[in-house]
PDB file of N, CA, C and O in Angstrom:
ATOM      1  N   MET A   1     -18.032  78.890 -97.451  1.00  0.00           N
ATOM      2  CA  MET A   1     -18.149  78.378 -95.911  1.00  0.00           C
ATOM      3  C   MET A   1     -16.835  78.717 -94.632  1.00  0.00           C
ATOM      4  O   MET A   1     -17.203  79.003 -93.492  1.00  0.00           O
ATOM      5  N   GLU A   2     -15.572  78.658 -94.918  1.00  0.00           N
ATOM      6  CA  GLU A   2     -14.323  79.052 -94.419  1.00  0.00           C
ATOM      7  C   GLU A   2     -14.452  80.096 -93.953  1.00  0.00           C
ATOM      8  O   GLU A   2     -14.113  80.338 -92.795  1.00  0.00           O
ATOM      9  N   ILE A   3     -15.075  81.131 -94.902  1.00  0.00           N
ATOM     10  CA  ILE A   3     -15.382  82.563 -94.057  1.00  0.00           C
ATOM     11  C   ILE A   3     -15.783  82.589 -92.869  1.00  0.00           C
ATOM     12  O   ILE A   3     -15.084  82.853 -91.891  1.00  0.00           O
ATOM     13  N   ILE A   4     -16.937  82.318 -92.874  1.00  0.00           N
ATOM     14  CA  ILE A   4     -17.922  81.992 -91.852  1.00  0.00           C
ATOM     15  C   ILE A   4     -17.391  81.428 -90.706  1.00  0.00           C
ATOM     16  O   ILE A   4     -17.517  82.156 -89.721  1.00  0.00           O
ATOM     17  N   VAL A   5     -16.810  80.314 -90.499  1.00  0.00           N
ATOM     18  CA  VAL A   5     -16.091  79.577 -89.714  1.00  0.00           C
ATOM     19  C   VAL A   5     -15.253  80.386 -88.942  1.00  0.00           C
ATOM     20  O   VAL A   5     -15.253  80.398 -87.711  1.00  0.00           O
ATOM     21  N   THR A   6     -14.695  80.914 -89.507  1.00  0.00           N
ATOM     22  CA  THR A   6     -13.556  81.702 -88.915  1.00  0.00           C
ATOM     23  C   THR A   6     -13.738  83.059 -88.414  1.00  0.00           C
ATOM     24  O   THR A   6     -12.867  83.503 -87.666  1.00  0.00           O
ATOM     25  N   TYR A   7     -15.090  84.032 -88.822  1.00  0.00           N
ATOM     26  CA  TYR A   7     -15.786  84.763 -88.452  1.00  0.00           C
ATOM     27  C   TYR A   7     -16.164  84.447 -86.505  1.00  0.00           C
ATOM     28  O   TYR A   7     -15.980  85.049 -85.447  1.00  0.00           O
ATOM     29  N   ALA A   8     -16.828  83.016 -87.010  1.00  0.00           N
ATOM     30  CA  ALA A   8     -17.579  82.776 -85.668  1.00  0.00           C
ATOM     31  C   ALA A   8     -16.359  82.528 -84.348  1.00  0.00           C
ATOM     32  O   ALA A   8     -16.339  83.011 -83.216  1.00  0.00           O
ATOM     33  N   MET A   9     -15.455  81.634 -84.988  1.00  0.00           N
ATOM     34  CA  MET A   9     -14.236  81.503 -84.080  1.00  0.00           C
ATOM     35  C   MET A   9     -13.874  83.014 -83.353  1.00  0.00           C
ATOM     36  O   MET A   9     -13.691  83.309 -82.173  1.00  0.00           O
ATOM     37  N   LEU A  10     -13.853  83.967 -84.817  1.00  0.00           N
ATOM     38  CA  LEU A  10     -12.870  85.107 -84.020  1.00  0.00           C
ATOM     39  C   LEU A  10     -14.229  85.960 -82.837  1.00  0.00           C
ATOM     40  O   LEU A  10     -14.009  86.801 -81.965  1.00  0.00           O
ATOM     41  N   GLY A  11     -15.626  85.328 -83.260  1.00  0.00           N
ATOM     42  CA  GLY A  11     -16.435  86.279 -82.432  1.00  0.00           C
ATOM     43  C   GLY A  11     -16.299  85.430 -80.925  1.00  0.00           C
ATOM     44  O   GLY A  11     -16.371  86.219 -79.982  1.00  0.00           O
ATOM     45  N   VAL A  12     -16.160  84.322 -80.602  1.00  0.00           N
ATOM     46  CA  VAL A  12     -15.936  83.317 -79.782  1.00  0.00           C
ATOM     47  C   VAL A  12     -14.699  83.950 -78.584  1.00  0.00           C
ATOM     48  O   VAL A  12     -14.764  84.103 -77.364  1.00  0.00           O
ATOM     49  N   ILE A  13     -13.340  84.275 -79.826  1.00  0.00           N
ATOM     50  CA  ILE A  13     -12.117  84.691 -78.935  1.00  0.00           C
ATOM     51  C   ILE A  13     -12.864  86.055 -78.504  1.00  0.00           C
ATOM     52  O   ILE A  13     -13.181  85.980 -77.317  1.00  0.00           O
ATOM     53  N   ALA A  14     -13.208  87.164 -79.039  1.00  0.00           N
ATOM     54  CA  ALA A  14     -13.320  88.240 -78.593  1.00  0.00           C
ATOM     55  C   ALA A  14     -14.042  88.407 -77.430  1.00  0.00           C
ATOM     56  O   ALA A  14     -13.725  89.250 -76.591  1.00  0.00           O
ATOM     57  N   SER A  15     -15.558  87.224 -77.247  1.00  0.00           N
ATOM     58  CA  SER A  15     -15.949  87.134 -76.028  1.00  0.00           C
ATOM     59  C   SER A  15     -15.325  87.042 -74.694  1.00  0.00           C
ATOM     60  O   SER A  15     -15.530  87.507 -73.573  1.00  0.00           O
ATOM     61  N   GLN A  16     -14.035  85.842 -75.567  1.00  0.00           N
ATOM     62  CA  GLN A  16     -13.095  85.296 -74.242  1.00  0.00           C
ATOM     63  C   GLN A  16     -12.445  86.290 -73.234  1.00  0.00           C
ATOM     64  O   GLN A  16     -12.405  86.396 -72.009  1.00  0.00           O
ATOM     65  N   GLU A  17     -11.837  87.131 -74.560  1.00  0.00           N
ATOM     66  CA  GLU A  17     -10.863  88.532 -74.064  1.00  0.00           C
ATOM     67  C   GLU A  17     -11.486  89.408 -73.123  1.00  0.00           C
ATOM     68  O   GLU A  17     -11.047  89.865 -72.068  1.00  0.00           O
ATOM     69  N   LYS A  18     -13.121  89.634 -73.971  1.00  0.00           N
ATOM     70  CA  LYS A  18     -13.977  90.320 -72.421  1.00  0.00           C
ATOM     71  C   LYS A  18     -13.962  90.103 -71.287  1.00  0.00           C
ATOM     72  O   LYS A  18     -13.728  91.084 -70.581  1.00  0.00           O
ATOM     73  N   VAL A  19     -14.137  89.094 -70.758  1.00  0.00           N
ATOM     74  CA  VAL A  19     -14.273  88.175 -69.549  1.00  0.00           C
ATOM     75  C   VAL A  19     -13.377  88.515 -68.778  1.00  0.00           C
ATOM     76  O   VAL A  19     -13.510  89.078 -67.691  1.00  0.00           O
ATOM     77  N   ARG A  20     -12.006  88.051 -69.527  1.00  0.00           N
ATOM     78  CA  ARG A  20     -10.455  88.295 -68.741  1.00  0.00           C
ATOM     79  C   ARG A  20     -10.029  89.968 -68.432  1.00  0.00           C
ATOM     80  O   ARG A  20      -9.186  90.393 -67.642  1.00  0.00           O
ATOM     81  N   LYS A  21     -10.706  90.537 -69.124  1.00  0.00           N
ATOM     82  CA  LYS A  21     -10.421  91.878 -69.087  1.00  0.00           C
ATOM     83  C   LYS A  21     -11.566  92.772 -67.790  1.00  0.00           C
ATOM     84  O   LYS A  21     -12.792  92.750 -67.680  1.00  0.00           O
ATOM     85  N   ARG A  22     -10.263  93.644 -66.796  1.00  0.00           N
ATOM     86  CA  ARG A  22     -11.002  94.253 -65.841  1.00  0.00           C
ATOM     87  C   ARG A  22     -10.312  95.229 -65.907  1.00  0.00           C
ATOM     88  O   ARG A  22      -9.246  95.276 -66.521  1.00  0.00           O
ATOM     89  N   LYS A  23     -11.002  96.470 -65.067  1.00  0.00           N
ATOM     90  CA  LYS A  23     -11.115  97.993 -65.064  1.00  0.00           C
ATOM     91  C   LYS A  23     -10.158  98.451 -63.833  1.00  0.00           C
ATOM     92  O   LYS A  23     -10.589  98.376 -62.683  1.00  0.00           O
ATOM     93  N   CYS A  24      -8.919  98.902 -64.089  1.00  0.00           N
ATOM     94  CA  CYS A  24      -8.027  99.620 -63.525  1.00  0.00           C
ATOM     95  C   CYS A  24      -8.626 100.147 -62.069  1.00  0.00           C
ATOM     96  O   CYS A  24      -9.753 100.632 -62.168  1.00  0.00           O
ATOM     97  N   LYS A  25      -8.143 100.135 -60.929  1.00  0.00           N
ATOM     98  CA  LYS A  25      -9.166 100.637 -59.922  1.00  0.00           C
ATOM     99  C   LYS A  25      -8.650 101.791 -59.537  1.00  0.00           C
ATOM    100  O   LYS A  25      -8.997 102.393 -58.521  1.00  0.00           O
ATOM    101  N   GLN A  26      -7.520 102.275 -60.586  1.00  0.00           N
ATOM    102  CA  GLN A  26      -6.924 103.883 -59.938  1.00  0.00           C
ATOM    103  C   GLN A  26      -7.282 104.421 -61.385  1.00  0.00           C
ATOM    104  O   GLN A  26      -7.639 105.588 -61.225  1.00  0.00           O
ATOM    105  N   CYS A  27      -7.338 104.110 -62.629  1.00  0.00           N
ATOM    106  CA  CYS A  27      -7.353 105.182 -64.032  1.00  0.00           C
ATOM    107  C   CYS A  27      -8.550 104.714 -64.237  1.00  0.00           C
ATOM    108  O   CYS A  27      -9.445 105.558 -64.294  1.00  0.00           O
ATOM    109  N   GLY A  28      -8.908 103.331 -64.400  1.00  0.00           N
ATOM    110  CA  GLY A  28     -10.159 103.088 -64.511  1.00  0.00           C
ATOM    111  C   GLY A  28     -10.141 102.587 -66.091  1.00  0.00           C
ATOM    112  O   GLY A  28     -11.191 102.500 -66.728  1.00  0.00           O
ATOM    113  N   LYS A  29      -8.485 102.174 -66.826  1.00  0.00           N
ATOM    114  CA  LYS A  29      -8.413 101.694 -68.027  1.00  0.00           C
ATOM    115  C   LYS A  29      -8.774 100.064 -67.893  1.00  0.00           C
ATOM    116  O   LYS A  29      -8.650  99.405 -66.861  1.00  0.00           O
ATOM    117  N   LEU A  30      -9.146  99.680 -68.905  1.00  0.00           N
ATOM    118  CA  LEU A  30      -9.213  98.036 -69.137  1.00  0.00           C
ATOM    119  C   LEU A  30      -7.949  97.673 -69.464  1.00  0.00           C
ATOM    120  O   LEU A  30      -7.074  98.244 -70.115  1.00  0.00           O
ATOM    121  N   PHE A  31      -8.006  96.367 -68.764  1.00  0.00           N
ATOM    122  CA  PHE A  31      -6.518  95.762 -68.898  1.00  0.00           C
ATOM    123  C   PHE A  31      -6.519  94.304 -68.647  1.00  0.00           C
ATOM    124  O   PHE A  31      -7.144  93.893 -67.669  1.00  0.00           O
ATOM    125  N   VAL A  32      -5.809  93.366 -69.517  1.00  0.00           N
ATOM    126  CA  VAL A  32      -6.253  92.075 -69.141  1.00  0.00           C
ATOM    127  C   VAL A  32      -5.772  91.470 -67.583  1.00  0.00           C
ATOM    128  O   VAL A  32      -4.852  91.996 -66.956  1.00  0.00           O
ATOM    129  N   GLN A  33      -6.548  90.285 -67.072  1.00  0.00           N
ATOM    130  CA  GLN A  33      -6.833  90.206 -65.688  1.00  0.00           C
ATOM    131  C   GLN A  33      -5.253  89.971 -65.151  1.00  0.00           C
ATOM    132  O   GLN A  33      -4.588  90.615 -64.340  1.00  0.00           O
ATOM    133  N   ASP A  34      -4.859  88.490 -66.136  1.00  0.00           N
ATOM    134  CA  ASP A  34      -3.580  88.394 -65.475  1.00  0.00           C
ATOM    135  C   ASP A  34      -2.108  88.957 -65.375  1.00  0.00           C
ATOM    136  O   ASP A  34      -1.258  88.669 -66.216  1.00  0.00           O
ATOM    137  N   ASN A  35      -1.896  89.661 -64.447  1.00  0.00           N
ATOM    138  CA  ASN A  35      -0.802  90.365 -64.427  1.00  0.00           C
ATOM    139  C   ASN A  35      -0.841  90.212 -62.420  1.00  0.00           C
ATOM    140  O   ASN A  35      -1.801  90.013 -61.675  1.00  0.00           O
ATOM    141  N   GLU A  36       0.569  90.400 -62.122  1.00  0.00           N
ATOM    142  CA  GLU A  36       0.704  90.614 -60.800  1.00  0.00           C
ATOM    143  C   GLU A  36      -0.083  91.886 -59.968  1.00  0.00           C
ATOM    144  O   GLU A  36      -0.765  91.538 -59.004  1.00  0.00           O
ATOM    145  N   PHE A  37      -0.033  93.025 -60.224  1.00  0.00           N
ATOM    146  CA  PHE A  37      -1.003  93.693 -59.353  1.00  0.00           C
ATOM    147  C   PHE A  37      -2.281  92.932 -59.591  1.00  0.00           C
ATOM    148  O   PHE A  37      -2.704  92.210 -60.493  1.00  0.00           O
ATOM    149  N   GLN A  38      -2.870  93.507 -58.083  1.00  0.00           N
ATOM    150  CA  GLN A  38      -4.332  92.824 -57.955  1.00  0.00           C
ATOM    151  C   GLN A  38      -5.410  94.299 -58.643  1.00  0.00           C
ATOM    152  O   GLN A  38      -5.695  95.409 -58.194  1.00  0.00           O
ATOM    153  N   GLY A  39      -5.704  93.654 -59.746  1.00  0.00           N
ATOM    154  CA  GLY A  39      -6.656  95.084 -59.583  1.00  0.00           C
ATOM    155  C   GLY A  39      -6.431  95.943 -60.042  1.00  0.00           C
ATOM    156  O   GLY A  39      -7.304  96.797 -59.894  1.00  0.00           O
ATOM    157  N   PHE A  40      -5.062  96.425 -60.982  1.00  0.00           N
ATOM    158  CA  PHE A  40      -4.413  97.439 -61.282  1.00  0.00           C
ATOM    159  C   PHE A  40      -3.977  97.416 -62.635  1.00  0.00           C
ATOM    160  O   PHE A  40      -3.833  96.265 -63.047  1.00  0.00           O
ATOM    161  N   CYS A  41      -3.657  98.529 -63.668  1.00  0.00           N
ATOM    162  CA  CYS A  41      -3.313  97.860 -65.042  1.00  0.00           C
ATOM    163  C   CYS A  41      -1.991  97.924 -64.804  1.00  0.00           C
ATOM    164  O   CYS A  41      -1.557  96.854 -65.230  1.00  0.00           O
ATOM    165  N   SER A  42      -1.037  98.597 -64.343  1.00  0.00           N
ATOM    166  CA  SER A  42       0.360  98.826 -64.262  1.00  0.00           C
ATOM    167  C   SER A  42       0.682  98.701 -62.553  1.00  0.00           C
ATOM    168  O   SER A  42      -0.081  98.354 -61.651  1.00  0.00           O
ATOM    169  N   GLU A  43       1.934  99.074 -62.507  1.00  0.00           N
ATOM    170  CA  GLU A  43       2.608  99.253 -61.320  1.00  0.00           C
ATOM    171  C   GLU A  43       2.616 100.713 -60.948  1.00  0.00           C
ATOM    172  O   GLU A  43       2.886 100.992 -59.780  1.00  0.00           O
ATOM    173  N   ASP A  44       2.404 101.483 -61.631  1.00  0.00           N
ATOM    174  CA  ASP A  44       2.404 102.991 -61.242  1.00  0.00           C
ATOM    175  C   ASP A  44       0.878 103.261 -60.971  1.00  0.00           C
ATOM    176  O   ASP A  44       0.543 104.392 -60.618  1.00  0.00           O
ATOM    177  N   CYS A  45       0.184 102.526 -61.082  1.00  0.00           N
ATOM    178  CA  CYS A  45      -1.618 102.837 -60.523  1.00  0.00           C
ATOM    179  C   CYS A  45      -1.505 102.190 -59.489  1.00  0.00           C
ATOM    180  O   CYS A  45      -2.208 102.506 -58.529  1.00  0.00           O
ATOM    181  N   TYR A  46      -0.494 100.991 -59.382  1.00  0.00           N
ATOM    182  CA  TYR A  46      -0.405 100.471 -57.935  1.00  0.00           C
ATOM    183  C   TYR A  46       0.062 100.892 -57.226  1.00  0.00           C
ATOM    184  O   TYR A  46      -0.456 100.728 -56.121  1.00  0.00           O
ATOM    185  N   GLN A  47       1.353 101.733 -57.273  1.00  0.00           N
ATOM    186  CA  GLN A  47       2.327 102.662 -56.416  1.00  0.00           C
ATOM    187  C   GLN A  47       1.070 104.111 -55.620  1.00  0.00           C
ATOM    188  O   GLN A  47       1.017 104.443 -54.436  1.00  0.00           O
ATOM    189  N   VAL A  48       0.248 104.663 -56.777  1.00  0.00           N
ATOM    190  CA  VAL A  48      -0.315 105.628 -56.573  1.00  0.00           C
ATOM    191  C   VAL A  48      -1.495 105.308 -55.561  1.00  0.00           C
ATOM    192  O   VAL A  48      -1.457 105.815 -54.440  1.00  0.00           O
ATOM    193  N   PHE A  49      -2.386 104.601 -55.877  1.00  0.00           N
ATOM    194  CA  PHE A  49      -3.197 103.891 -54.964  1.00  0.00           C
ATOM    195  C   PHE A  49      -2.485 103.516 -53.812  1.00  0.00           C
ATOM    196  O   PHE A  49      -2.274 104.475 -53.069  1.00  0.00           O
ATOM    197  N   ALA A  50      -2.029 102.403 -53.403  1.00  0.00           N
ATOM    198  CA  ALA A  50      -1.316 102.612 -52.165  1.00  0.00           C
ATOM    199  C   ALA A  50      -0.603 103.567 -51.526  1.00  0.00           C
ATOM    200  O   ALA A  50      -0.303 103.430 -50.340  1.00  0.00           O
ATOM    201  N   TRP A  51      -0.199 104.804 -52.347  1.00  0.00           N
ATOM    202  CA  TRP A  51       0.315 106.241 -51.491  1.00  0.00           C
ATOM    203  C   TRP A  51      -0.684 107.012 -50.899  1.00  0.00           C
ATOM    204  O   TRP A  51      -0.604 107.702 -49.883  1.00  0.00           O
ATOM    205  N   ARG A  52      -1.903 106.769 -51.849  1.00  0.00           N
ATOM    206  CA  ARG A  52      -2.814 107.439 -51.532  1.00  0.00           C
ATOM    207  C   ARG A  52      -3.781 106.902 -50.423  1.00  0.00           C
ATOM    208  O   ARG A  52      -4.679 107.551 -49.886  1.00  0.00           O
ATOM    209  N   ARG A  53      -3.533 105.962 -50.246  1.00  0.00           N
ATOM    210  CA  ARG A  53      -3.687 104.720 -48.546  1.00  0.00           C
ATOM    211  C   ARG A  53      -3.033 105.402 -47.677  1.00  0.00           C
ATOM    212  O   ARG A  53      -3.478 106.054 -46.732  1.00  0.00           O
ATOM    213  N   ARG A  54      -1.792 105.218 -48.061  1.00  0.00           N
ATOM    214  CA  ARG A  54      -1.344 105.481 -46.504  1.00  0.00           C
ATOM    215  C   ARG A  54      -1.068 107.149 -45.744  1.00  0.00           C
ATOM    216  O   ARG A  54      -0.703 107.325 -44.582  1.00  0.00           O
ATOM    217  N   LYS A  55      -1.397 108.377 -46.899  1.00  0.00           N
ATOM    218  CA  LYS A  55      -1.836 109.589 -46.400  1.00  0.00           C
ATOM    219  C   LYS A  55      -3.047 110.054 -45.419  1.00  0.00           C
ATOM    220  O   LYS A  55      -3.196 111.245 -45.143  1.00  0.00           O
TER     221      LYS A  55
END
């Protein structure tokens, strides 16, 4: 019985993780939402995007 409960809990945790992840606007990599770069997985992707927009 314990095993079933743990798997069910893991499933819930995994589905919550999927919701919080989003695609990077620059490289398309999935990343966890809570970082300071709006819609980008890292500062590098953010810089590349900003640089391209300035050109």
